[in-house]
N, C-alpha and C positions, 0 to 999 in steps of 0.2 A: 873964464876959467882961473882959478886960483894958482899961485905959485906952487902950492903943494900939489895940486892935480896935474900941473904941467910937468912936474919932475916925475910923478909916476907914469904919466903917458910917455915921456921920453924914454923912460927906463924900460917900459914894457915893449916899446917899438924897437928899442935896441936888442932886446930879448928875441923877439920875433925875427928881426934881420939876421942874428948870429953875430953881430958885432956888439956885444954887451958894453953898455956905458957904466964901466966900474967906478968912474969918477962921480957919478951920482950917489954913491954909497959912502955913509960915515965910515971910518976907519974901525969904530966900534959897533958896527951894525950887526943885526942878529936876524935870524929866521925861527919861526916857531909853527909847528903843526901839532896834531894830536899827539904823537909820540916822539917829535923831534925837537930839539932845543939847540941850535947851532949859533955860535958866536964869532964874531969877527969877519971883516970884509972878505976875506980869502975863502972863508966857508960859504958865504952867501955867493959869491962869484961862481963857485964850483957849482952850487945848488942850481943856479939859473942858466947855466950853459945847456942850451938845447933841451931835449926832452918834452915833456908836457907843456913846459912854459912857452917854448918856441912854436909848438903845434897848435896851442890855442889861438882862437880868435878873440881878441880882448875888446870889450865894450868900453866906451869912454869912462874913464875914472870920474868917481863922484865924490865930493866932500861929504863926510859923514861924522859930524860932532868931534871935530880935533884930528881926525883920521881921514884917509881916502880909501875908498872901496873900489876895487877893479873886479870884474867878473870875466872869466875867460871859458870859452866854450870848446871842448875838446871834440875831435872827430868823432867819437863814439856819444856825443851829446852830453856827457857828464860835464859839470861845471867845476871850475877852479874859483874860489872867491878869496881874494888877498885883501887883507886889511893893512894898509900901508901908513906908518907914522914917519913924517917928514919934519925936520928940524933944521932951520939955516940953510935951506936949499938941498939938504942931504938926507937921503933915506937912512933911518936908523933902525927900523924894525919892520919886518914883513911876517904877517900872521896868516897862515894858510887854512882854509876850510875847503874840504871836496865835497861836493854835493852830487850824489848819483840819482836822486829822484827829486825833482824840481818841487813836488808838492811838500816835501819835508821841509824845504827852506823858504816856501812861500814865494817862489819865482814863478811868474806868469808871462806869457808871450802873447 
């Protein structure tokens, strides 16, 4: 496991436990989704406190061409796909895609 994937795995584990490891976020970190563009560590911390992120069962993060991809499965079987950019051991950008139909995104079990 690379340092990047370890950082993401630690962050997601902390989200799941309810003890968010904000120290893994860069001060200028950001979050992006379809209609959301949040900037700053405080905004990212607020976004990842509880909710869907804590409810998701996260698969092991994988290196994907300079970024790390993590897939979480929600209780209703929908998926959250996070593409996470890490530099210097800190998360600087999280990009989210929500997938409600696995056939669309090419997920297979």
